[in-house]
N, C-alpha and C positions, 0 to 999 in steps of 0.2 A: 170212257168205258173202262179201261184198265188204268187204275191210279197207283196200285202197288203191285209191282212185278217181282217175283222171286225166281232166281235161277238155281237149280240144284247143280252143285259143282263138285267134281272130284278131279283126279289127275288124268282122266281119259280124254281122248281126242273128241269124242262125242259130246262130253260135257263142255269142252272148250267151244265147240261150234254152237251149243245151246246158249252159253254165256254171251258169245258174240251177237247172236240173234236177239237176246234179251237186252243187251246194251243198245243196239240199234232201235229196237222197239221202244224202250224207255226214253231214248232221246227224241224220237219222233212224236211220242205221246206226252212228253214232259211228265213222265211218271216217276214215282219213287222206285228205286231199284235196290234189291237185296240179293246176296248170294248166300246160300246155305250149304254147308258141308257137314256130313255126318262123320264123326270121328270113330273109327273102328276100334274095338278093344284090342289090346295086345294079345297075341296068340297064347294059348294055354301053356305051351312049352316054356314060356318065359318064367313060369313058377320054378322050373328046374334050375334056371340060372340064379334065382334068388337063393336057393339052397347053397350053391357054391359060393356066392358073394352077395350078401344082403344089400350092398350099395348098388349092385348091378341093376336091380329092379328100378330104382330111381333114375339111373342113367338111361335105361331103355325108355322109360316114360318121358323123360326130357327130350330124347331124340325123336320120339313119336310126336310130341307136341311141336317141336321145331319143324318137322316136315309139314305139318299143317299150317304153321306160320309162313313158311315159304310159299305154300299154295295160296294163302291169303294175299301175300304180296303180289303174286302173279295176277290174281283177280283185280287188285287195285290198279296194277299197271295197265291191264287191258281196258278197264273203264276209263282211266285217266287219258289214255291215247285218244279216246273218242270224246273227251270232254264231259263225261258223265260221272256223277257222284254215285258211289255204291257203298252199301253197308255190308260188311262180312259177318257171318254168324257161324259159329262152330257148335254143333249139337252132338249129343251122345245118345246111344241107344240103337235099337233096331232101325235100319234105314227108312223103311216106310213109315213106321209109327213116329219116329223122330221128326221127319219132314212134315207129315200131316199135322202133328202137334204144333210145329213151328208155324205152318200156314194158318192155323186157327188163331194162334196168339197174335200173329201179325195182321190178321184180317186181310190176307192177300187176295187180290183179284185174279191173278194169273200165275201159274207155275210153268216155267220153261225147263224142259228136260231134253237131254240128248238121247236119240234113238240108236240102239246098237243094231247092226245088221245080223239077222238070224236066218238060218237056212230053213228051219222047221217051224211050221205054224204053232205046233204044240209047245215049242221052247218059248215062244212069245208069251204064251199064257202064264208061264211061271216067272216071268221077268219082274224085276223091281219096278220098272216103268209102268207095266201093266197094272200092278198093284197100286201104284201111286195114282194112276188115272182113275181107278175105281174108288179110292178112298179120299182123294183130295176134296176139300171143301170149296174149291174154286175151279175155274177153267184151267185146262192143261194144254200146253202147246208142245208137241213133240217135234224136234228138229233133227233132220238127217245130216 
């Protein structure tokens, strides 16, 4: 049924729970597993730092990329402990569009996402997870 599973991953505890569920599911189904992380743009105020020191912009970009590489290492470690192979992917852009485009390119069967606890029903309607569920070209599994 599910041959290619993608877990949306960031530094949140919800994403870690989703990744753990995706690992177990991929293991039980003998499915291909991918983790996708959307790399956020540097904040606009970093342009002011570049005025002070032009080399600072590259330093900030390098630090930004290094934080995502550390995150990727954590993904690999979690999968390795369960004996599962995982491919890490780093994409740029708007969170929803970048993930949906990735799902289409990969021809994914299932997207696994972490659900955040929200107090208000209306807040759920504006969430990234809700948008992903509406736009994803595959099934979506939300993990608490």
